[in-house]
C-alpha positions as CSV (number, residue, x, y, z in Angstrom):
1,M,142.2,97.7,100.1
2,N,138.9,96.1,99.0
3,K,136.2,98.5,98.4
4,V,133.2,97.9,100.8
5,E,129.7,98.5,99.1
6,T,127.2,100.5,101.1
7,P,123.5,100.4,100.1
8,S,123.8,103.8,98.5
9,S,127.0,102.7,96.5
10,Q,125.2,99.6,95.5
11,M,122.1,101.7,94.2
12,I,124.3,104.0,92.3
13,G,126.0,101.0,90.6
14,N,122.6,99.3,90.0
15,P,120.0,101.7,88.6
16,A,117.4,99.0,88.8
17,L,117.5,98.7,92.3
18,S,117.6,102.6,92.8
19,D,114.6,102.9,90.9
20,E,112.8,99.9,92.9
21,V,113.8,101.6,96.1
22,H,112.4,104.9,94.8
23,H,109.2,103.5,94.1
24,V,108.9,101.8,97.6
25,T,109.6,105.0,99.1
26,L,107.2,106.8,97.0
27,L,104.4,104.2,97.6
28,S,105.2,104.5,101.3
29,D,104.8,108.1,101.1
30,I,101.6,107.9,99.3
31,K,100.1,105.4,101.8
32,A,101.0,107.8,104.6
33,L,99.8,110.9,103.0
34,V,96.2,109.0,102.5
35,K,96.4,107.5,106.0
36,I,95.7,104.0,104.4
37,G,95.0,102.7,107.5
38,I,91.9,105.2,108.1
39,V,90.9,104.7,104.3
40,N,90.5,101.0,104.8
41,S,88.7,101.0,108.3
42,N,86.1,103.3,106.9
43,L,85.7,101.3,103.7
44,I,84.9,98.4,105.9
45,T,82.0,100.3,107.1
46,V,81.0,101.5,103.8
47,F,80.8,98.0,102.4
48,T,78.8,96.9,105.5
49,G,76.2,99.6,104.8
50,F,76.2,98.7,101.0
51,W,75.6,95.0,101.7
52,L,72.9,95.5,104.6
53,A,71.1,98.0,102.0
54,L,71.2,95.1,99.6
55,Y,70.0,92.5,102.0
56,F,67.1,94.5,103.4
57,T,65.9,95.7,99.7
58,N,66.3,92.0,98.4
59,A,68.8,93.4,95.8
60,G,71.5,91.1,94.1
61,F,75.2,91.7,94.9
62,L,76.3,90.8,91.4
63,A,73.4,92.8,89.6
64,N,74.7,95.6,91.5
65,L,78.4,95.3,91.0
66,D,78.9,98.3,88.9
67,L,77.3,100.4,91.8
68,F,79.4,98.8,94.3
69,L,82.7,99.6,92.4
70,L,81.4,103.3,92.1
71,T,80.7,103.3,95.9
72,M,83.5,101.9,97.0
73,S,86.1,103.7,94.9
74,G,84.3,107.1,95.4
75,S,84.2,106.9,98.7
76,A,87.8,105.9,99.3
77,L,89.1,108.7,97.2
78,V,87.0,111.3,99.1
79,I,88.3,109.9,102.4
80,A,91.7,109.9,101.1
81,G,91.3,113.5,99.9
82,G,90.4,114.4,103.3
83,C,93.1,112.9,105.0
84,I,95.6,114.4,102.3
85,L,94.3,117.8,103.3
86,N,94.4,117.0,106.8
87,N,98.2,116.1,106.4
88,W,98.6,119.3,104.4
89,Y,97.1,121.5,107.0
90,D,99.1,120.2,109.9
91,V,102.5,120.4,108.5
92,D,103.5,122.8,111.0
93,I,102.7,120.7,114.0
94,D,103.4,117.3,112.6
95,P,107.2,117.9,113.1
96,V,106.9,117.9,116.9
97,M,104.9,114.7,117.1
98,K,107.0,111.5,117.2
99,R,104.4,109.4,115.1
100,T,103.8,112.3,112.2
101,K,107.4,113.5,112.1
102,D,108.3,111.3,109.2
103,R,105.2,112.1,107.1
104,P,106.3,113.1,103.5
105,T,104.8,116.7,104.1
106,V,107.0,116.9,107.0
107,T,110.2,115.6,105.2
108,G,109.6,117.5,102.0
109,R,109.6,114.4,99.8
110,I,106.3,115.5,98.4
111,P,106.1,119.2,98.0
112,L,102.9,120.8,100.1
113,K,101.5,122.4,96.4
114,I,101.3,119.0,95.1
115,V,99.7,117.6,98.3
116,L,97.3,120.2,97.9
117,T,96.3,119.5,94.5
118,M,96.3,115.8,95.2
119,G,94.0,116.3,98.2
120,L,91.4,118.4,96.2
121,I,91.6,116.2,92.9
122,S,91.1,112.9,95.0
123,T,88.0,114.6,96.7
124,G,86.7,115.9,93.6
125,I,86.9,112.6,91.6
126,G,85.4,110.8,94.8
127,L,82.3,112.9,94.6
128,L,82.1,112.8,90.9
129,L,82.0,108.9,91.0
130,L,79.7,108.8,93.9
131,S,77.3,111.1,92.0
132,F,76.6,108.3,89.5
133,T,75.2,106.2,92.5
134,T,72.5,108.5,94.5
135,L,72.5,112.3,95.3
136,E,72.2,111.2,99.2
137,A,75.4,109.1,99.1
138,T,77.1,112.1,97.4
139,L,75.7,114.3,100.0
140,Y,76.7,112.0,103.0
141,A,80.2,111.9,101.6
142,F,80.7,115.6,101.1
143,I,79.3,116.3,104.7
144,G,81.7,114.0,106.0
145,W,84.7,115.6,104.2
146,F,83.5,119.0,105.2
147,I,83.5,118.0,108.8
148,Y,86.9,116.2,108.8
149,V,88.5,118.9,106.7
150,V,86.9,122.0,107.8
151,L,85.2,121.8,111.1
152,Y,87.5,119.2,112.8
153,T,91.2,119.8,111.1
154,V,91.0,123.7,110.6
155,W,88.6,124.8,113.3
156,S,88.2,122.6,116.5
157,K,91.3,120.2,116.6
158,R,93.7,123.0,117.9
159,R,91.0,125.0,120.0
160,Y,88.8,122.5,121.9
161,T,88.8,118.9,123.8
162,L,85.8,118.4,121.9
163,N,87.6,118.0,118.6
164,T,87.1,114.3,118.9
165,A,83.5,114.4,119.3
166,I,83.2,116.6,116.1
167,G,85.5,114.5,114.1
168,S,83.4,111.4,115.3
169,F,80.6,112.8,113.0
170,S,82.7,112.4,110.1
171,G,83.9,109.0,110.7
172,A,80.3,107.9,111.4
173,M,79.3,108.9,107.8
174,P,80.8,105.9,105.7
175,P,78.1,103.4,106.5
176,L,75.4,105.9,105.4
177,I,77.2,106.3,102.2
178,G,77.2,102.6,101.4
179,W,73.5,102.4,102.5
180,A,72.3,105.4,100.6
181,A,74.1,104.2,97.4
182,V,71.6,101.5,97.2
183,D,68.2,102.8,99.1
184,S,67.9,106.4,99.8
185,S,65.2,106.1,102.2
186,M,65.6,106.3,106.0
187,H,65.9,102.9,107.8
188,V,66.8,102.0,111.3
189,V,69.8,100.0,110.3
190,P,71.9,102.7,108.8
191,I,71.1,105.0,111.8
192,V,72.3,102.5,114.2
193,L,75.3,101.7,112.4
194,F,75.9,105.6,112.3
195,I,75.3,105.8,116.1
196,I,77.9,102.8,116.7
197,M,80.4,104.4,114.4
198,F,80.0,107.8,116.4
199,I,80.3,106.1,119.9
200,W,83.4,104.0,118.9
201,Q,85.5,106.8,117.7
202,T,85.7,108.6,121.2
203,P,87.1,105.6,123.2
204,H,89.4,104.6,120.2
205,F,90.9,108.1,119.9
206,L,91.2,108.8,123.5
207,A,93.0,105.8,124.2
208,L,95.2,106.8,121.3
209,A,95.5,110.3,122.8
210,M,96.5,108.7,126.2
211,K,99.3,106.8,124.4
212,K,100.4,109.7,122.6
213,C,99.7,112.4,125.6
214,E,103.1,114.0,125.6
215,D,103.2,114.6,121.9
216,Y,99.7,116.3,122.0
217,K,101.0,118.4,124.6
218,T,104.1,119.4,122.8
219,A,101.9,120.3,119.6
220,G,99.5,122.1,121.6
221,V,96.7,120.2,120.4
222,P,94.0,120.0,123.2
223,M,93.2,116.3,123.4
224,L,91.2,115.3,126.8
225,P,94.2,113.6,128.4
226,A,96.6,116.5,127.6
227,V,94.5,119.0,129.3
228,H,92.5,117.5,131.9
229,G,94.3,114.3,132.7
230,F,94.0,110.3,132.5
231,N,91.4,110.0,135.3
232,I,88.8,112.0,133.6
233,T,89.8,110.5,130.2
234,K,89.2,107.1,131.5
235,R,85.7,108.1,132.7
236,Q,84.8,109.3,129.4
237,I,86.1,106.0,127.7
238,V,83.9,104.2,130.1
239,I,80.7,106.2,129.7
240,Y,80.9,106.2,125.7
241,I,81.6,102.1,125.7
242,A,78.5,101.9,128.1
243,C,76.5,103.7,125.7
244,L,76.9,100.8,123.2
245,L,75.4,98.1,125.1
246,P,71.7,98.8,124.1
247,L,72.7,99.3,120.4
248,P,72.8,95.6,119.0
249,F,69.2,95.0,120.3
250,Y,68.2,97.6,117.5
251,L,69.5,95.2,115.1
252,V,67.4,92.3,116.0
253,S,66.5,92.0,112.4
254,L,70.1,90.7,111.6
255,G,69.5,87.7,114.0
256,S,69.9,86.6,117.4
257,T,73.6,85.2,116.4
258,F,74.8,88.7,115.5
259,V,73.1,90.4,119.0
260,V,74.9,87.6,120.8
261,I,78.3,88.5,119.3
262,A,77.9,92.2,119.4
263,T,76.7,92.0,123.1
264,V,79.7,89.9,124.0
265,L,82.0,92.4,122.5
266,N,80.5,95.2,124.2
267,I,80.6,93.6,127.5
268,G,84.3,92.6,127.0
269,W,85.3,96.2,126.0
270,L,83.1,97.7,128.8
271,S,85.0,95.2,131.6
272,M,88.2,96.2,130.0
273,S,87.6,99.9,130.5
274,I,86.4,99.4,134.0
275,S,89.8,97.5,134.7
276,G,91.5,100.9,133.9
277,F,90.8,102.2,137.4
278,F,92.3,99.3,138.9
279,M,95.6,99.4,136.8
280,K,98.8,101.1,137.7
281,N,100.1,101.3,134.3
282,D,97.9,103.9,132.5
283,I,99.6,103.5,129.0
284,K,99.5,99.7,129.1
285,W,95.8,100.0,129.5
286,A,95.4,102.6,126.8
287,N,97.0,100.3,124.4
288,M,94.5,97.5,125.4
289,I,91.7,99.7,124.7
290,F,93.0,100.7,121.5
291,I,93.7,97.4,120.3
292,Y,90.6,95.9,121.4
293,S,88.8,98.9,119.4
294,L,90.3,97.7,116.3
295,F,89.1,94.2,116.7
296,Y,86.0,95.3,117.9
297,L,85.5,97.4,114.8
298,M,86.4,94.4,112.4
299,I,84.4,91.9,114.0
300,M,81.2,93.8,114.8
301,F,80.9,94.9,111.0
302,F,82.3,91.6,109.4
303,S,79.7,89.6,111.6
304,M,76.8,92.1,110.2
305,V,77.8,90.7,106.7
306,A,78.4,87.1,107.7
307,V,75.0,86.6,109.2
308,T,73.0,88.0,106.2
309,I,75.1,86.0,103.4
310,E,72.7,84.3,101.2
311,F,73.5,82.5,98.2
312,P,73.5,83.1,95.3
313,F,74.7,86.5,95.2
314,S,72.9,87.4,92.1
């Protein structure tokens, strides 16, 4: 009888392949632990805040490259640290939710003590790096971390439907970090960026909560659609998106091209949100809102950078 080689037997017979699979698995676990998608999306807004601060203070990018690297790496580590600690704390409810049941904290592939240590060290190093920029940038990063870890994860997530709004304060901090690393004075631009990010998060996460409603019910997390149903959630999504409409006009200093792009994005999202009252498939509509929110964030913030690019960078 010929021996049939299964993947496991191949790995046993091939140490190099076994090591490669282990590294891939470890890398995937670390990405899940730090919530790499959240880190990346937040870094987009950190970068935009940083870039616009350079633009409005007439500072060169290359001349501030060291500051840029400190800001981005420090922000990434603080955000990652908060996400790691969120995973560590939620280890008791993650097993009952389909989208979180394979996290390394649940499977045990990374021990909880190591996860806790990683979260604290990542946060500490991140804040240390940011301390070499400005005190304000470091403070904004710590406030965002504290809101996400303590006020959202530990205090409100399992108690109140307002947990989304509380967490939104944290997610709105990154553009302030980027701006403050360059210019610690107050300016209308970072304030508007903060408001955009604060408002954007509610329809984004409520749409996700609609998609994962049964998971949240099972886990006992009082997300709005799980507690009060889809109709009130739809109304909240429409109201929040409508609040975005006037904000581009506070950024006229970025030029008419940006105002037009942002306004079209807002009207498109608002129209889509209103269509939810006429669609029979709520989950399909929630998925549309969620996907649009991702494109909205990328296009909105990339366009802010695109319309302010000036050559040379130095």
